[in-house]
N, C-alpha and C positions, 0 to 999 in steps of 0.2 A: 620629522617622523612620518613614515608612510601610513596613510589611513588604512584601516581594515577594509578588505575588498567589499564587504556588505554594509559598511557603516552608513547609517541613515535609512536603511531599508527596513521594511516591516514584513514579517512572514506570518502566515496563517497555516497551522498544521492540525488536521483532524486525526483522530486516533492518537492524540498526543501523549498518552501514558503507555502506549504499546511499545514493544521492543523497537520496531522500525521507526515509528513516529517520534519517540523520544530521542533516538539516535540522530534522526534528521534534524530535529529542533536544536540539539546541542551543536551539531556541525554548523548550522546557520548562525547561531548566536556567538559561537567561538570566533567567527569571522566578522562580527560586528552588527548583525541584524538584531532587531527587536522581534520577539516572537510571542504569538498567542497560541496556546495549546488548547484544543477543544477535545472533549471526551465526555462520556456519560457519567463517569465516577469522579466526583470532586476530590475524594480522598486520594485516589491514585494519581490524579493530576497534580495535587499539591505535593505529594511525595516526589513525583518526577521533577517538578519545578525546583524543589529544594536541592535535589541531587545535581541538577544542571548548574544551579547557582554556586554550589560548593566547588564544582570543577571549573566554572567560568565566572569568577567573582566580578561584580559590577555589571553583569549582563541584564538586559530587560527581558523578563519572562513573566507573562501573566497567563492565567488559566480561565477557562469558561466552560462550565458544565452544560452539556446539551447533546441532543441526538443528531448525528450527522446525516440521518435519513429523514429528517423533518425540516421543511423549509424554514419554519419559524426559528428553530434553534440555530440553523446555519446563518440566517440573516442577522440574528442578534449577536452571534459570535463575530461575524465579519464587521459589524458596526463597532464592536469593542476593539477589534484589531485596528480598524481605521483610526479610532480615537487615540491610539498610542502616539502617532506622529503625523496624523493628518494625511496618510497615504497607505497604499497597499502595493507590495512589489512581488511577493513570492507566495504561492499557494501550493501546499503539499497535502493532498487528500490521501491518507494512508488507510482509511477504514476498508476492511475487506475480510476475506476468509471463505471457508467452505467446509464441506464435510465429505467423508468417504461414504458414498452411497451409490450403488449401481443404478443404472438407468431404470431397470425393472423394479426398483424399490422406491422410485420417486413418484410423486403425484404433482399436480399443477402447483400446489401451494409450496411444497418443499423446493421445487425447481425455481419458482419465482423468488423465493427467499434468497437463494444464492445470487440471482441476478440483481435483486435490490441491494443486497449487502455490498456487492462489488461495483455495480454500475450506477445505481441511483445515488449512492453516497458521493461518488465522484462527480456525477452530473450536477447535483445541487451545489457543490462547492464551486465548480467552474461557472455554472449559470449565474450565480449571485455574486461571485467575486469579480467576474469579467468587467462589469461597469466600473468598479472601484479601481481595478488595474488600469483601465483605460484613462480614468481621471488622473492617475498618477503618471501617465506618459508611457504606459506599457509595463510588462513584467513577465514572470515565468511561472508556469504551472507544471508540476511534475507529479504524475500519477504513479501508483504502485500496481504494476501488473504481476505477471508470474511466468515462469518458463512453461507452465501449462497452457499458455496462450499459443505456444508453438509446438510443443510436444504433445503426443496423445497419451494421456494418463488414463488407462482403463479404470473404471470404478469411481471416477470423480467427474462425470460428464457435465454436471451443472456448473461446477467451478471452472472447468476448461472453457465452457461456452461463455461464461461471464467474463473471464479475462480476455478472451478473444474479442468479445464485444466491446470491452473497455478500450482495447487498442484501436479498434475502428473508430470509436468515439474520439480518442485522442487525435487521430489523423484529421477527422472532420473539424474538430474544434480548432486545431492548428491552422487549418486553411481559413476558416471563417473569421478567426480573431487576429489573423496576421496583419490586417490593415490597421489595427490599433496597437501594433508592436507588442502583442502578447504572444509569447512562445508557449507551446503545449507539447510536452514530451512525457515519456514514461520510462521506468526501469522494470526489468523482468527478473526478480530474484528467484533463486531456487529455494529449497527448504532452508529456512533461516531460524536461528534460535529466538524464541519469544515465549511468553507465558503459555500461549496456546499450543506450542510445539514442544514444550519441555519433556513430555513423556516420550516423544519420538527420539529426541536426543539422548534420553537416558536408556533407551533400549539398544543394546549393542548390535542386535541382528538388524533392526531397522536402520540404524546408522550405517552399518556395512552395506545394506542393500541400496541405499541412496548414494553413499559416497563412492561406491565402486563404479557408478555411471558418470562420475565427475573426473575428468583428467587431472584436476588439481587435488583430488583425493580428500577433500573435506567438505563439510556442510558450511552454511553461511552464518556469519555473525551480523547483528544489526549495523555495526560500523562499516561493514563491507558495502551494504546497500546505501547507507547514508553518504558515503564518499561519492557514489555516482549521482545521487540526488543533489548533493552540494554542487557538483560540476554543472548539472543541467539548470540549477537555480541561479547560478551566478554569471558574471560577465564573461567568463572564460568560454561559455557556450553560446555567445551572442548570435552565431550564425547557424544554430541548430534548432529545428522545430519539426514536429510531426514524427518523431523517432521514438523507438523503444529499444533500450540498451539492455542486453542480457548481462546479469551479474549473478552467475550461478555455477562458477567453477568449471565451465565448459560442458555442462550436461547436454546442451543442445547438439554437441558433436556426436553424442551416442544415442541413448534412448531413455525413456522413462523407466524407473525401477518397477519391479514386480510388486504390486500392492495387493495381490490376491490373498496372501496370508493375513493381511490386516483386515480385509473384508470378512474373512472367515472368523477371525478373532472377535470382531465387533458384533456380527449378526448370527454367528453359529454356522457349523458345517452344513446343516440341513438347508438353511436359507441360501447359502452360497451355492450349494449344489443345484438348487432350484433355478437360480439365476443362470448358471452355466447350462442348464437344460432348456433355457428360454421361457421359464415360468416366472410369474410375479409372485413371490412368496407372501407379500403382505395382502394379496387379493385372495389367497387360498383359505 
């Protein structure tokens, strides 16, 4: 009987109860890996664990509640992952996100919050996982970027900046860690179904506005992203590092959707008009 391709491997997934994080974890354990899921909400993690085990009986899935933006939490979760099999092979930092907020509505705190959520969360996972991956003889790290790292999305400047910065970090880490046989890559999803995007998927006009810029004509599902992550995490991609793969229905062949109506809906017509006129409405 042929062994599962990831048999004997240990995976660490942050944001483990999120749509993309849970789908990535399931793809990994289905192919034989043991997985530790980290997230801030123990109840949501446990629900995710039970769901994965129902669909993948006999898999090894454990959970660890903690904050992916705090060193102490990340180190404790990594120690727990190592304890599963005395090794670490795959790291998937999925924590991220952002808000629709025009440049003239940001201050230094809100802008830095986006950078922290998307870059610091990945940095901590990579920084403290790398020595464990090296002790295991190498491994694979796959970060979650966004098509906003390549496309210009007006009205989400902090998120675009954060994801572009994340991809620069991926390339630097891939170069520096290559001597330890650690590969570092990323995927660039487009708008993908998750708890945080449920309202966008439920709005027919927003769905139309996004999907019409995608040659394949639909928005993403977590499993679409997980399939790319699984490839980059496994032996099939053993000669791939420092890359970011677009998984977004072809959106980068066209342009970003018009998000102006969403800004107006969130902040009001008067505030949006002020931004368009070059004024900072929160300063007025």
